[in-house]
N, C-alpha and C positions, 0 to 999 in steps of 0.2 A: 759251401753255399749258405747265402744270406737267407735266413728264415723270413717268411712274410710278417709283416708289421700287424700286430692286433691291437686295436684302441681298446683302452680299458672299459669303456662303456659300451661296448659292443652290443650287450643285452638291452640296455634303453634304447639303442638305436633301432634294435630289430623288433622289439615289443614295446613302443612307448606307451604311456598313460595318456589318457584324454586330458586335456587342459581342463581345469576347474572351469565351471560355468562362470560366464560373466553377467554380472547383473546391471549391465548397460541397458538403455531404453531405446534401441533403435526401431525406427518405423521403416517398413518395407513395402513399397508400393509396386505392386504386381499387376498383370495383365498383358493382354496381346498387344503388340504394337497398333496405333491408330485408335485406341480405345479410351483416350483421356488421361492416360498416365502422365503425358506432359505437362496438361493444364494441373494435375493433382500435385505433381512434385513441384512444380514452379509455385502453386499456393503454399505450400509448406515451407520451401526454401526461400524464395524471395519474398513471400508474403510474411508468413509467421517466423521467419528467420532461423530456422533450424537448419544446423549444418548440414551440407550435403552436395556433392556433385551433381552436374545436369544429368547424367546418369551413371549407374553403378557397373554392372554385368560381372562383378567379381563373383558373386554366389553361383553365376551361370556357369563360370569356368570350374568352381569347386564341383559342382553336380555334375558336370561334363567329364571331368578327371574320374570321379566315382564311377560314374557310368562306364567309362574306358575300362578300369579295372575289372568290373563285372564281365564286360563283354570279352575280354581277353581270356580271362580265367575260366569261363563259360564255355570257351571252345574246347577244352581240355578237361572235360569230366572224367572222373575215376581212371586217371592217367598212372597211379602208382607212383613208381619210381623212374618210370620212362622219361619225364619231363622235369627238368630242374623247377619248372615253374610250380609244381605241385608242392614244392616243398617251402614255397614263399608264404608267409603270413599275411594273406590279404588283409585282414582286418587291422593287422600290425600297420600296413602300408597306408590304409585308409585314415588311421589315426594321424600319422605324419601329415597327411593331406589336411585333414581338418584342422590339426593344430595351426598349421601353417595360417591357413585363411583367417582363422579366429585371432590370431595374433596379429594378422595384418589389419584386421578390423580395430582391434583395440589399439595400435599403435597409430592408426590413421584418424581415429577419433577419441582421443584420451579425454574428452568432456564427457562421454556416455552418452549422448544424446545426438542422433543423427539422422537423416532422412535418404533412404538408398532406394532410387527409383530405377528399376529393370524390368522393361518391358520385354515380353518373349518374342523371339521370330525364329525360333528354332523348332524343327519338329520333335515332338516329345515332350515339349514344354519344360526343359530343365530349369528355367527361370521359377516357373511355379512349383515343380516338384520338389525343390529343394527347401521349401518352406518349414516342412517339420524338423529338419535337421538344424536350419536357423534357429527354431526355437528352442531346439535342445542346447546349442551353444549360447543363447541369449533368452533366459527364460521370461525376461520382462519385455521383449520384442512385441509389436504389435504390427498387423498385416492389412493393408489396404488393397483389395482388388478391384481394379476398374474393370467394368464389363460394357461391352458395345454390342449391339445386333450384328449377325454376321454379314447380312448383305451389304450394310453401310460400311462395316469394317473393311471387307474385301474391296469394295469401290474405292475407299480412301487409301488402301493399301496399293491397289493398281495406279492410281493418281502419283503417289509420290515415290513408288518403286516399280515404275514400267518395266524395268528390264527383269524383274522376277517374274517366273512362269505363273501363271494364273492359279494352276493347280495347287502350287506351294501356299499361295497366299491363302486358300481355301483350306488346305489341311493344318498349316501353322495356327490359324484361329480356332479350328477344331479341337486340335490338340490340346491348345491353351484352357478351353472350355471344360474338356473332359478332365484335364489333370486337376483343375481347381476344383470341380465337384467330387475329386477322388482324395485330396488331401484337406480339405477345408475341415473336416470332422476331427482331424488330428490336432487342430491348432487351438482346441477349447474355445474360450470366448476371447481370444487374440486378434480376431478378424473382423472386418466389415467390409460388406459389398457395396460399392457405389456405381450405378449406372450411368453411363455418359451422358445421356440426355438430360438427366437430374441436375446435372452440374449446370447446365444452361437454362432449364426451365424452373428448377428448383434451387437455386443458389444458396437462399437463406437458410432453407431447411437442411442442405447438405452440409452447409458451414456449421450449422448447431449441432448435427449428428457428429460431425468430425471433431469438435470441440469438446465434447462430452465424451467420445470415445478415447481420445489422444490427451485429454487432461489439459486443454490449451487455456491459457489466459483469455480475458475478455478482449485485450488489444490483439492477441494473435487470431481470434475468431474473427474479428472485424477486417483484419488483414487478409486473411483467408477469402471472406466473401467479398472484399476488395478486388482481389485478382480474379476471382470469378466473374465478377461483373463488368470489370474493365479490360481484362487482358484475356486473349485467346491464341496462345502459343501454338505455333505450327498449324495454324488453321489452313487448311489447303483448297476448301471449296466453300460455297455458302452453306449457312446453316439450317439445315431442314429437321431440328430435334422434334419437332411436334408430328412428323410424318414418317412412318415406316415404308421403305420402298419395297416395290414387289421386284422380283428380277427382271421383269420386261421394263420397269421404270429405270432400274439401273443401266439399261441399254444393253444387256447381255444377249447375244444371240442363242438360239436353242442348245448349241453344241457346250457353250459355257454354263448355261442354266443347269444343262445334265452334270457337269463337272461339279457345280457348287452343290446339287441335291447329293451328289454320290458322297462327297467328303464332308459335308456340314448338316445333312439334314438331321442326324441323330443329335449333334451337338445342339442345334437350335432348339429342338423339343426340350432336350436337357436343361437349356438356360430359360426355358418358357417363351419362345418366341415363334412366331408363326412365319411361314414363309410367303403369304399372300401381301402382307403390308397393310398399311391403314393409318388412320389419324390418330395421334396419342393426345387425348384430352382437349382442351381450347385450341381452335386454330391459332397459329402463330405465323406461320409462312415459311417461305423459303427466303432466309433473310440473307441481304448481301453484306458480306463482311468488311472489315476496315483493314486494308492491306498493309498492316504495321510494318512489315519487314521487307527490305528490298528483295525483289525478285521471287516473290510469293508465286507459287505456281496459279496459273490461270488469271492473273491481273496484271493490267499495266496502265501506270500513272503518265497521263499525257498534258504537255502545256503548263505544268505546275512543279514547282519544288517539293520534295519530299517533305519539308518542313510544314507545308500547306494542307497535308492530309494526315489526321492525326484523330485517334479516339478521344472522346470527352467521356463516354461512360459506355456501358454494355449496350447501349441502343443507339448510340448518336455517335457520328463522326463528322469531321470537317472535310471540305473540298474547295480549299480556295477561301474567297475568291481572288483570281489575279487581278492585274490591272484592268481597267475598263476598256473593254472591247477584247480582252484576251480570253480565250474559251479554254478552261480545265476541263479534263475528264478522266474517269476511272474506268477503265474497259475490264470487263470478266469474260473471258471465253470459255466455250464448252460447258454452258449451264443447261441442265437437264429440265426444261420446262416442261414436260409432258404432265398432263392433267392439271396445269396451272392455266387460270382463266383472266387474272387480272393483277395489277401491280399498283401498290399505293405507298406513299412516304409522305411523313410531314417533313416540311423543309421551312427553315428561318433563317434569318440573317442578324447575328450578335454584332453589337457595336452602336456608336453614336448614330443618331437618326440621320436621314438623308441618303442612304444608300438603297439602291436596287438592283436587285441580281435574279436572272433567269436561271431557272432549274430545269433541266430537262431529262429524259429517260428516252432510249433507243433499244429497240429490238431487232437484230438480224438473225436471219437463218444461217446454217453452216456454210452457205454459198455466199454470204455477205449480202443477200437481198433483204432490204427493209421489211419488216413485218408490221411494226407499230411503232409510234412515238408520240409524246406529249410532253407539255411545256408549261410552267406556270411561273409567274413572278412574285416575289416575296421581297418585302420592304423592312429596312432596319427598326423602323419605329412601330411596326406592327407584329400581331400575334403569329404563330406559324400559320403557313398555307397548307394546303394539301394537294399532293400530285398524284393523280390517277390515271391508269392507261388499262383500257381492255385488250385482252389479246384475242385474236382470232379462233374460231372454233375448229382447230385442226391439230393433229400430232405435230407437236412444236419440236420435241425431243432436244436435239443439242442446238443451242442459240448462243449469240455473243450479245452481251448487253452492255450499253455505255450511259454512264450517269454522267452529266454535266453540269458546271456552273460558269456563268459569265455576268461579270458585273456591267450594268448598261449606264446607271445615273449614280452620280455623286464622287463625293472625294473620299479615296479609301484611305483607312488609317489602319496601323498594324493590328489594332484589336478587332477589327472586323473579320467575321468569320461567317462562311457559308456553311450551314449545319445540315445533314441530313439525318433524320428521325425514324430509325426502323424501316428503312427499304426493304420491300419483300414481295414476291410473288405468292399469291394465293390460289386455292383451288375454286 
């Protein structure tokens, strides 16, 4: 009878040594989904030019495999020789797993510098809990944790992922916050926390802090600032970073409010947030955003080609104009205007003199009934005009807003642009 073949390195297979630590300098961007991780990752990869994929999730897989080892072996404590599993060297198996993933990172990024953006969307927050192990593997690693308040985060999650249960969105956010506060003390001085609203309200300060923390060059710092000012990747609704929503303003009925409190109240307190909401610093309004990507949730471009609608900078975007007599519009659906009393925006026409453009804003309720509208005309040879609109004193809740431009006078040239400057609803 043929004897079983034994490999000569069986001991090294069953009891592998950990790979030597790697002195690369990776940057791991962590946080709950919809917490600013996309803006941060984009600023570092596309802005500062640091290598990296759009998202990672490799480290999440590593942590979940290691968790599975503990889950299975933990089901059979003190089993003696009854189960073969009791003879398995679990640490040796874990070393195999860790070695594989470390080798994978080393092969994928041989330059030794990369940015790995891995937002967490799992209960238990494996993408965050793996951070101390990543620091063991890469002692020169740095960690950027992106934080966003729970009500705004869950509201954004529900908007982008409506098929996921509300309770899961709440639990996933809370478990991410809890995990971060448990692991960050194990990371020494290798971490920094950035609150999502600061990327919008204090982009220069955040860029300076990142440059100092990561050792970025001046050119990279400027590139990071540029992306914070001019790009809002994956923005799914108008930006109200200056205002913390209450659960009522989020539009949640009492049952959902109860779910949020049950799942998130402790994490809200841990992260230093109140449930009531309120204004953050100087009033900046609920700003309408530039729909820079086709099919962005809640917006619809009408009467104009996509090329006629683009961001000029953080606060300005173009909306045509189209040919004289052609009305272009950008429709925002499902805006929560509760507590907002007025709208205002600067408007201007770029290009040679002689062109006049009407700028208009229309607000309808959720049933399509007109609530308010206002119009102003701006000329290409004049300073910016101001478009203002007072809203009725009632609970507006969900509304649809349309901003429009229509060239009325003059000969349009390719360089003519109708520009909206910081269009926003204010309290």
